Rosetta silent file (secondary structure, phi, psi, omega in degrees, C-alpha in Angstrom):
SEQUENCE: MKIDDLKKGTRVKQSNGWEALLLDNKKGTTRIAEVYGDYTEAGSIYSHDIVAYQDINGNWHNDVEYSQSQQKCKKMNAALFGD
SCORE:     score description
SCORE:     0.000 S_00000001
   1 L     0.000  147.913  179.156   -4.992  -10.867    0.103 S_00000001
   2 E   -73.293  143.236  172.706   -7.160   -7.844   -0.468 S_00000001
   3 H   -53.307  -45.380 -176.051   -5.548   -4.472    0.312 S_00000001
   4 H   -64.184  -18.025  178.448   -8.648   -3.518    2.209 S_00000001
   5 H   -87.644   -4.381 -178.935   -8.092   -6.508    4.541 S_00000001
   6 L   -75.213  136.365 -176.253   -4.546   -5.323    5.624 S_00000001
   7 L  -106.971  170.795  179.839   -4.868   -4.060    9.147 S_00000001
   8 L   -56.655  139.097 -178.047   -3.242   -1.253   11.235 S_00000001
   9 L    89.487   -4.216  178.428    0.286   -2.239   12.140 S_00000001
  10 L   -76.886  125.800  173.994    0.952   -4.315    8.938 S_00000001
  11 E   -80.257  128.863  179.472    4.421   -3.623    7.282 S_00000001
  12 E  -123.287  164.136  174.441    4.013   -3.266    3.498 S_00000001
  13 E  -114.744  143.824  176.375    6.292   -2.723    0.571 S_00000001
  14 E  -103.537  167.656 -175.955    5.569   -0.120   -2.056 S_00000001
  15 L   -67.991  -23.276  178.225    6.028   -0.167   -5.695 S_00000001
  16 L   -81.365    1.233 -176.743    8.972    2.229   -5.444 S_00000001
  17 L    97.973  -16.566 -178.137   10.736   -0.176   -3.089 S_00000001
  18 L   -74.789  156.742  175.334   10.133    1.708    0.212 S_00000001
  19 E  -110.164  159.237 -176.646    8.557   -0.029    3.075 S_00000001
  20 E  -144.106  163.667  176.625    5.761    1.482    5.241 S_00000001
  21 E  -120.317  121.101 -175.959    3.821    0.691    8.414 S_00000001
  22 E   -74.258  136.668 -170.371    0.082    1.048    8.025 S_00000001
  23 L  -112.951    2.451 -179.185   -1.514    3.349   10.630 S_00000001
  24 L  -139.608  173.004  171.905   -5.136    2.837    9.851 S_00000001
  25 L  -118.800   26.426 -179.318   -7.743    0.215    9.084 S_00000001
  26 L   -65.561  162.248  170.697   -9.410    2.260    6.323 S_00000001
  27 L  -117.508  153.190  176.514  -10.669    0.765    3.089 S_00000001
  28 L   130.276 -156.782 -176.038  -10.410    2.509   -0.290 S_00000001
  29 L   -86.207  -12.257  174.436   -7.932    4.109   -2.570 S_00000001
  30 E  -130.321  152.348  178.733   -5.703    5.640    0.119 S_00000001
  31 E  -133.867  158.975  174.274   -4.234    4.489    3.477 S_00000001
  32 E  -102.818  126.602 -170.565   -2.421    6.267    6.130 S_00000001
  33 E  -141.550  154.312  162.628    1.139    4.959    6.638 S_00000001
  34 E   -92.339  111.849 -174.484    4.533    5.717    8.206 S_00000001
  35 E   -96.588  135.436  179.085    6.831    5.510    5.191 S_00000001
  36 E  -108.460   91.362  177.621   10.529    4.574    5.590 S_00000001
  37 L  -119.710 -129.184  173.697   12.129    6.100    2.464 S_00000001
  38 L   -59.643  -41.680  176.708   14.753    8.942    2.094 S_00000001
  39 L  -129.378  164.667  178.981   13.110   10.199    5.281 S_00000001
  40 E  -102.483  124.563  179.083   10.612    8.573    7.716 S_00000001
  41 E  -149.255  159.527  174.340    7.253   10.450    7.614 S_00000001
  42 E  -101.896  144.328  167.551    3.619    9.712    7.989 S_00000001
  43 E   169.601 -162.733 -172.007    0.883   10.416    5.481 S_00000001
  44 E   -83.727  144.239  166.876   -1.435    9.075    2.733 S_00000001
  45 E  -132.176  152.653  178.984   -0.375    6.492    0.305 S_00000001
  46 E   -76.278  137.126 -177.613   -2.224    4.968   -2.648 S_00000001
  47 H   -66.629  -25.020  178.645   -3.458    1.545   -1.941 S_00000001
  48 H   -76.722  -12.475  177.377   -2.449    0.388   -5.454 S_00000001
  49 H   -85.046   -5.263  171.099    1.132    1.239   -4.688 S_00000001
  50 E   -77.503  123.589 -174.442    1.227   -1.593   -2.061 S_00000001
  51 E  -118.493  -13.629  177.053    2.791   -4.603   -3.662 S_00000001
  52 E  -159.398  156.149  179.332    3.593   -6.863   -0.729 S_00000001
  53 E  -129.450  155.802 -178.875    2.879   -7.333    2.924 S_00000001
  54 E  -109.487  137.818  179.216    4.661   -8.922    5.869 S_00000001
  55 L   -86.816 -179.667 -171.637    2.924  -11.487    7.999 S_00000001
  56 L   -69.970  -22.159 -177.827    3.415  -11.873   11.818 S_00000001
  57 L   -84.925   -1.868 -178.132    6.307  -14.387   11.320 S_00000001
  58 L    86.011   11.429  175.855    8.156  -11.799    9.131 S_00000001
  59 L   -82.508  137.213  179.035    7.499  -13.512    5.824 S_00000001
  60 E   -97.022  145.850 -173.486    6.721  -11.287    2.842 S_00000001
  61 E  -131.992  137.475  178.076    3.791  -12.048    0.590 S_00000001
  62 L  -116.478   23.140 -176.614    3.083  -10.534   -2.759 S_00000001
  63 L   -92.677   52.752 -178.768   -0.394  -11.957   -3.407 S_00000001
  64 L   -86.544  142.469 -179.716   -2.152   -8.628   -3.067 S_00000001
  65 E  -121.705  139.262 -174.544   -5.455   -7.995   -4.649 S_00000001
  66 L  -108.631  145.085  175.872   -6.944   -4.550   -5.570 S_00000001
  67 L   -77.084  175.115 -175.041  -10.634   -3.690   -5.585 S_00000001
  68 H   -70.865  -31.082  174.592  -12.172   -2.254   -8.724 S_00000001
  69 H   -69.777  -33.677  178.705  -11.960    1.370   -7.387 S_00000001
  70 H   -69.809  -38.992  178.840   -8.218    0.851   -6.564 S_00000001
  71 H   -67.157  -41.405  179.625   -7.528   -0.555  -10.116 S_00000001
  72 H   -60.146  -43.196  171.318   -9.436    2.340  -11.606 S_00000001
  73 H   -55.424  -45.004  178.905   -7.328    4.825   -9.451 S_00000001
  74 H   -59.197  -49.786  172.304   -4.178    3.011  -10.721 S_00000001
  75 H   -47.615  -49.847 -175.394   -5.243    3.439  -14.275 S_00000001
  76 H   -67.936  -42.747  173.416   -6.021    7.012  -13.890 S_00000001
  77 H   -63.091  -38.692  178.750   -2.645    7.831  -12.219 S_00000001
  78 H   -64.958  -35.053 -177.777   -0.840    5.934  -14.908 S_00000001
  79 H   -71.855  -34.843 -177.265   -2.639    7.927  -17.600 S_00000001
  80 H   -80.135  -40.723 -174.414   -1.785   11.144  -15.837 S_00000001
  81 H  -124.322    1.864  177.876    1.686   10.564  -14.577 S_00000001
  82 L    88.696  174.711  177.387    2.963    7.509  -16.360 S_00000001
  83 L   -72.746    0.000    0.000    3.938    4.158  -14.827 S_00000001
């Protein structure tokens, strides 16, 4: 599934292992999410950090697809900050 097709209210997993709840229907390189990590807080996350999503039955899927701009952003971040 394309990251841009994930809707508000979808629970996702990030590359660092944290889970988040999407709070918007935006498309692009960032999304607004409530992140459940060391603390629970809301803010922007990179779309390319989303590695899996949960369906309405509670099953996790890792068949995420990134747009060209999201892939470009991921490469730029890797060049600047490492993997």
